[in-house]
C-alpha positions in Angstrom: 27.1 19.8 1.9 28.9 17.9 -0.8 28.2 14.6 0.9 24.5 15.4 1.0 24.5 15.9 -2.8 26.4 12.6 -3.3 23.8 10.8 -1.1 20.9 12.3 -3.1 22.6 11.2 -6.3 23.1 7.7 -5.0 19.5 7.5 -3.9 18.4 8.8 -7.3 20.3 6.0 -9.1 19.0 3.4 -6.6 15.5 4.4 -7.3 16.1 4.3 -11.1 17.7 0.8 -10.6 14.7 -0.4 -8.6 12.2 0.9 -11.2 14.4 -0.6 -14.0 14.4 -4.1 -12.3 10.6 -3.9 -12.0 10.1 -2.8 -15.6 12.4 -5.5 -16.8 10.5 -8.2 -14.9 7.1 -6.9 -16.0 8.0 -7.1 -19.7 9.8 -10.4 -19.5 6.8 -12.1 -17.9 5.0 -13.4 -20.9 2.1 -15.4 -19.5 -0.3 -13.6 -17.0 -1.6 -15.5 -14.0 -5.3 -16.3 -13.6 -5.6 -13.6 -10.9 -4.2 -11.0 -13.2 -6.7 -12.0 -15.9 -9.5 -11.7 -13.3 -8.3 -8.2 -12.4 -8.3 -7.2 -16.0 -11.8 -8.6 -16.6 -13.2 -6.8 -13.4 -11.6 -3.5 -14.5 -13.8 -3.7 -17.6 -17.0 -4.4 -15.6 -19.2 -1.6 -14.3 -19.3 -0.7 -10.6 -22.4 -2.8 -9.8 -20.9 -5.9 -11.5 -17.6 -5.4 -9.6 -19.4 -5.1 -6.3 -21.5 -8.3 -6.9 -18.5 -10.3 -8.3 -16.3 -9.6 -5.2 -19.0 -10.9 -2.9 -17.9 -14.4 -3.9 -14.3 -13.9 -2.8 -12.2 -12.5 0.1 -11.1 -9.7 -2.2 -13.0 -6.4 -1.7 -14.2 -4.3 -4.6 -12.1 -1.1 -4.0 -9.0 -2.0 -6.0 -11.0 -3.2 -9.0 -13.2 -0.1 -8.8 -10.0 2.1 -8.9 -8.9 0.2 -12.0 -12.3 0.8 -13.6 -12.0 4.5 -12.9 -8.6 4.4 -14.5 -10.0 2.7 -17.5 -12.6 5.4 -17.8 -10.0 8.2 -17.6 -7.3 6.7 -19.9 -7.6 7.3 -23.7 -6.3 3.7 -24.4 -7.5 0.3 -23.3 -6.1 -1.3 -20.2 -3.9 -4.4 -20.6 -2.2 -6.7 -18.2 1.1 -4.8 -18.7 -0.6 -1.5 -17.8 -2.2 -3.0 -14.7 1.3 -4.2 -13.7 2.6 -0.6 -14.2 -0.2 0.6 -11.8 1.2 -1.9 -9.2 4.7 -0.6 -9.9 3.7 3.0 -9.3 1.9 2.2 -6.1 4.7 0.0 -5.0 7.3 2.7 -5.4 5.0 5.1 -3.4 4.9 2.4 -0.7 8.7 2.4 -0.6 8.7 6.2 0.1 6.0 5.5 2.7 8.3 3.0 4.3 11.0 5.7 4.4 8.7 8.1 6.2 7.4 5.5 8.6 11.0 4.5 9.5 11.9 8.1 10.1 9.1 8.8 12.6 9.3 5.4 14.3 13.1 4.9 14.6 15.0 7.9 13.3 16.4 9.0 9.9 19.1 6.4 9.6 16.7 3.5 10.1 14.2 5.2 7.8 16.8 5.5 5.0 17.9 1.8 5.5 14.3 0.7 5.4 13.7 2.7 2.2 16.7 1.2 0.4 15.8 -2.3 1.5 12.2 -1.8 0.4 13.4 -0.9 -3.1 15.1 -4.3 -3.6 13.6 -6.9 -1.2 12.1 -9.7 -3.3 8.7 -9.4 -1.7 8.6 -5.7 -2.5 9.7 -6.3 -6.1 7.3 -9.2 -6.7 4.2 -7.4 -5.4 5.1 -4.4 -7.7 5.2 -6.5 -10.9 2.0 -8.4 -10.2 -1.3 -6.9 -11.5 -3.1 -7.3 -8.2 -4.0 -5.2 -5.1 -1.0 -6.2 -3.0 1.0 -2.9 -3.4 -2.2 -1.0 -2.6 -2.6 -3.0 0.6 1.0 -2.4 1.6 0.6 1.4 1.0 -2.6 1.5 3.0 -1.1 -0.5 5.9 1.9 1.9 6.0 -0.4 5.0 6.0 -2.5 3.5 8.7 0.5 2.7 10.8 1.9 6.3 10.4 -1.5 7.6 11.5 -1.6 5.2 14.4 1.8 6.4 15.6 0.6 10.0 15.4 -2.5 9.0 17.3 -0.4 7.5 20.1 1.7 10.7 20.4 -1.2 13.2 20.6 -4.4 11.2 20.9 -5.8 13.4 18.2 -9.4 12.8 17.0 -8.3 13.9 13.5 -5.8 11.1 13.2 -8.3 8.6 14.5 -10.9 9.7 11.9 -8.3 9.3 9.1 -7.4 5.8 10.5 -11.1 4.9 10.2 -11.3 6.2 6.7 -8.1 4.5 5.4 -8.9 1.3 7.3 -12.4 1.2 5.6 -10.7 1.5 2.2 -8.2 -1.2 3.3 -10.9 -3.6 4.5 -12.8 -3.2 1.3 -9.6 -3.9 -0.6 -9.1 -7.2 1.2 -11.0 -8.2 4.3 -7.9 -9.5 6.1 -6.9 -5.8 6.5 -8.9 -5.8 9.7 -6.1 -7.9 11.3 -3.9 -4.8 11.3 -6.4 -2.9 13.4 -6.8 -5.9 15.7 -3.0 -5.9 16.2 -3.2 -2.2 17.1 -5.9 -3.0 19.7 -3.7 -5.6 21.3 -0.8 -3.1 21.4 -3.0 -0.6 23.3 -4.1 -3.3 25.7 -0.6 -4.4 26.4 1.2 -1.0 26.5 0.2 0.5 29.8 1.3 4.1 28.8 -1.1 4.1 25.9 -4.0 2.2 27.6 -5.9 5.5 28.2 -6.5 5.7 24.5 -8.2 2.3 24.3 -11.8 3.6 24.7 -11.4 6.1 21.9 -9.9 3.4 19.7 -12.6 0.7 20.4 -15.3 3.3 19.8 -13.7 4.2 16.4 -13.5 0.5 15.5 
Protein backbone atom coordinates (compact mmCIF):
# COMPACT_ATOMS: atom_id res chain seq x y z
CA UNK A 1 0.00 0.00 0.00
CA UNK A 2 2.82 2.37 0.93
CA UNK A 3 4.67 1.68 -2.32
CA UNK A 4 1.50 2.59 -4.24
CA UNK A 5 1.36 5.99 -2.54
CA UNK A 6 5.07 6.54 -3.24
CA UNK A 7 4.50 5.70 -6.92
CA UNK A 8 1.59 8.14 -7.12
CA UNK A 9 3.71 10.85 -5.48
CA UNK A 10 6.55 10.24 -7.95
CA UNK A 11 4.11 10.38 -10.86
CA UNK A 12 2.64 13.61 -9.51
CA UNK A 13 6.07 15.26 -9.40
CA UNK A 14 6.96 13.90 -12.86
CA UNK A 15 3.78 15.44 -14.27
CA UNK A 16 4.57 18.75 -12.54
CA UNK A 17 8.12 18.61 -13.93
CA UNK A 18 6.82 17.91 -17.45
CA UNK A 19 4.39 20.84 -17.24
CA UNK A 20 7.15 23.05 -15.78
CA UNK A 21 9.51 22.24 -18.66
CA UNK A 22 6.82 23.08 -21.19
CA UNK A 23 5.89 26.34 -19.45
CA UNK A 24 9.53 27.35 -19.23
CA UNK A 25 10.04 26.74 -22.95
CA UNK A 26 6.80 28.55 -23.85
CA UNK A 27 7.79 31.73 -22.04
CA UNK A 28 11.44 31.70 -23.14
CA UNK A 29 10.52 31.50 -26.84
CA UNK A 30 10.43 35.19 -27.72
CA UNK A 31 9.74 35.14 -31.46
CA UNK A 32 6.71 33.23 -32.79
CA UNK A 33 6.92 31.24 -36.00
CA UNK A 34 4.94 32.25 -39.08
CA UNK A 35 2.67 29.23 -38.53
CA UNK A 36 1.84 30.42 -35.02
CA UNK A 37 1.01 33.88 -36.31
CA UNK A 38 -1.23 32.29 -38.96
CA UNK A 39 -3.03 30.31 -36.25
CA UNK A 40 -3.56 33.48 -34.21
CA UNK A 41 -4.93 35.37 -37.22
CA UNK A 42 -7.30 32.54 -38.12
CA UNK A 43 -8.54 32.34 -34.52
CA UNK A 44 -9.72 35.92 -34.93
CA UNK A 45 -11.56 35.24 -38.19
CA UNK A 46 -15.16 34.06 -38.33
CA UNK A 47 -16.14 30.48 -39.18
CA UNK A 48 -16.76 31.18 -42.87
CA UNK A 49 -13.40 32.93 -43.31
CA UNK A 50 -11.61 30.06 -41.52
CA UNK A 51 -13.30 27.51 -43.79
CA UNK A 52 -12.39 29.41 -46.98
CA UNK A 53 -8.82 30.19 -45.84
CA UNK A 54 -7.99 26.55 -45.08
CA UNK A 55 -9.02 25.46 -48.60
CA UNK A 56 -5.68 26.86 -49.74
CA UNK A 57 -3.69 24.54 -47.51
CA UNK A 58 -3.46 20.96 -46.24
CA UNK A 59 -4.56 22.12 -42.81
CA UNK A 60 -8.23 21.48 -42.14
CA UNK A 61 -10.42 24.08 -40.41
CA UNK A 62 -11.31 22.22 -37.17
CA UNK A 63 -8.38 23.33 -35.00
CA UNK A 64 -8.77 26.98 -35.99
CA UNK A 65 -12.54 26.82 -35.43
CA UNK A 66 -11.89 25.47 -31.93
CA UNK A 67 -9.55 28.39 -31.29
CA UNK A 68 -12.22 30.78 -32.54
CA UNK A 69 -14.76 29.24 -30.15
CA UNK A 70 -12.21 29.63 -27.35
CA UNK A 71 -11.77 33.29 -28.32
CA UNK A 72 -15.54 33.81 -28.09
CA UNK A 73 -15.71 32.19 -24.64
CA UNK A 74 -12.69 33.76 -22.95
CA UNK A 75 -13.05 37.24 -21.43
CA UNK A 76 -9.56 38.26 -22.59
CA UNK A 77 -7.93 38.37 -26.06
CA UNK A 78 -5.96 35.39 -27.31
CA UNK A 79 -2.21 35.76 -27.73
CA UNK A 80 0.50 33.46 -29.04
CA UNK A 81 1.33 32.46 -25.45
CA UNK A 82 -2.29 31.51 -24.74
CA UNK A 83 -2.42 29.43 -27.93
CA UNK A 84 0.72 27.64 -26.80
CA UNK A 85 -0.95 26.94 -23.45
CA UNK A 86 -3.83 25.33 -25.37
CA UNK A 87 -1.28 23.05 -27.04
CA UNK A 88 0.26 22.30 -23.64
CA UNK A 89 -3.11 21.30 -22.15
CA UNK A 90 -4.01 19.06 -25.10
CA UNK A 91 -0.49 17.61 -25.10
CA UNK A 92 -0.70 16.57 -21.44
CA UNK A 93 -4.11 15.02 -22.16
CA UNK A 94 -2.43 13.08 -24.99
CA UNK A 95 0.16 11.78 -22.49
CA UNK A 96 -2.64 10.35 -20.35
CA UNK A 97 -4.18 8.92 -23.52
CA UNK A 98 -0.85 7.23 -24.24
CA UNK A 99 -0.95 5.71 -20.75
CA UNK A 100 -4.41 4.27 -21.34
CA UNK A 101 -3.50 3.03 -24.82
CA UNK A 102 -0.40 1.31 -23.45
CA UNK A 103 -2.48 -0.32 -20.72
CA UNK A 104 -5.04 -1.86 -23.07
CA UNK A 105 -2.52 -2.79 -25.77
CA UNK A 106 0.40 -4.18 -23.76
CA UNK A 107 -0.38 -4.15 -20.03
CA UNK A 108 -0.01 -1.80 -17.07
CA UNK A 109 3.81 -1.74 -16.94
CA UNK A 110 4.16 -0.81 -20.61
CA UNK A 111 1.38 1.74 -20.21
CA UNK A 112 3.19 3.40 -17.30
CA UNK A 113 6.54 3.42 -19.13
CA UNK A 114 4.85 4.87 -22.22
CA UNK A 115 3.25 7.59 -20.11
CA UNK A 116 6.53 8.62 -18.47
CA UNK A 117 8.32 8.65 -21.81
CA UNK A 118 5.57 10.73 -23.40
CA UNK A 119 6.01 13.34 -20.68
CA UNK A 120 9.65 13.97 -21.59
CA UNK A 121 10.33 12.81 -25.15
CA UNK A 122 11.51 15.82 -27.23
CA UNK A 123 8.82 15.37 -29.91
CA UNK A 124 6.12 15.35 -27.23
CA UNK A 125 7.54 18.42 -25.52
CA UNK A 126 8.05 20.33 -28.77
CA UNK A 127 4.50 19.76 -30.05
CA UNK A 128 3.10 20.94 -26.70
CA UNK A 129 4.89 24.32 -26.81
CA UNK A 130 3.99 25.10 -30.41
CA UNK A 131 0.76 27.01 -31.11
CA UNK A 132 -0.45 24.62 -33.79
CA UNK A 133 -2.72 21.60 -34.20
CA UNK A 134 -0.08 18.89 -33.60
CA UNK A 135 -1.09 17.93 -30.06
CA UNK A 136 -4.72 17.76 -31.17
CA UNK A 137 -3.77 15.39 -33.99
CA UNK A 138 -1.78 13.24 -31.56
CA UNK A 139 -4.70 13.07 -29.13
CA UNK A 140 -7.18 12.23 -31.90
CA UNK A 141 -4.86 9.53 -33.25
CA UNK A 142 -4.57 7.98 -29.77
CA UNK A 143 -8.35 8.03 -29.24
CA UNK A 144 -8.92 6.50 -32.68
CA UNK A 145 -6.39 3.75 -31.97
CA UNK A 146 -8.02 2.97 -28.61
CA UNK A 147 -11.40 2.72 -30.33
CA UNK A 148 -9.91 0.55 -33.09
CA UNK A 149 -8.50 -1.90 -30.53
CA UNK A 150 -11.93 -2.05 -28.88
CA UNK A 151 -13.49 -2.65 -32.30
CA UNK A 152 -11.05 -5.53 -32.91
CA UNK A 153 -12.00 -7.16 -29.61
CA UNK A 154 -15.77 -7.05 -29.92
CA UNK A 155 -16.65 -5.88 -33.44
CA UNK A 156 -18.98 -3.33 -31.87
CA UNK A 157 -20.87 -1.01 -34.20
CA UNK A 158 -20.78 1.61 -31.44
CA UNK A 159 -16.98 1.73 -31.49
CA UNK A 160 -17.02 1.87 -35.28
CA UNK A 161 -19.36 4.85 -35.24
CA UNK A 162 -17.09 6.65 -32.79
CA UNK A 163 -14.08 5.89 -35.01
CA UNK A 164 -15.90 7.46 -37.96
CA UNK A 165 -16.78 10.57 -35.92
CA UNK A 166 -13.30 11.06 -34.43
CA UNK A 167 -11.63 10.31 -37.78
CA UNK A 168 -13.79 12.92 -39.49
CA UNK A 169 -12.62 15.49 -36.93
CA UNK A 170 -9.04 14.27 -37.49
CA UNK A 171 -9.25 14.53 -41.29
CA UNK A 172 -10.68 18.04 -41.04
CA UNK A 173 -7.84 18.96 -38.69
CA UNK A 174 -5.21 17.74 -41.14
CA UNK A 175 -5.98 15.75 -44.27
CA UNK A 176 -3.05 13.38 -43.72
CA UNK A 177 -5.01 11.92 -40.80
CA UNK A 178 -6.67 9.56 -43.30
CA UNK A 179 -3.35 7.66 -43.47
CA UNK A 180 -4.08 6.33 -39.97
CA UNK A 181 -7.29 4.72 -41.18
CA UNK A 182 -5.53 3.38 -44.26
CA UNK A 183 -2.94 1.72 -42.00
CA UNK A 184 -5.77 0.14 -39.97
CA UNK A 185 -7.23 -1.17 -43.25
CA UNK A 186 -3.95 -2.85 -44.16
CA UNK A 187 -3.80 -4.36 -40.67
CA UNK A 188 -7.25 -5.93 -41.12
CA UNK A 189 -6.23 -7.30 -44.52
CA UNK A 190 -2.99 -8.80 -43.19
CA UNK A 191 -4.22 -10.15 -39.83
CA UNK A 192 -6.28 -13.22 -40.71
CA UNK A 193 -7.99 -13.44 -37.30
CA UNK A 194 -9.53 -10.00 -37.82
CA UNK A 195 -10.27 -10.24 -41.55
CA UNK A 196 -13.93 -10.93 -40.86
CA UNK A 197 -14.26 -7.29 -39.76
CA UNK A 198 -12.95 -5.86 -43.04
CA UNK A 199 -16.37 -5.41 -44.69
CA UNK A 200 -17.74 -3.43 -41.72
CA UNK A 201 -14.59 -1.35 -41.72
CA UNK A 202 -14.56 -0.54 -45.44
CA UNK A 203 -18.27 0.29 -45.32
CA UNK A 204 -17.60 2.71 -42.46
CA UNK A 205 -14.75 4.35 -44.38
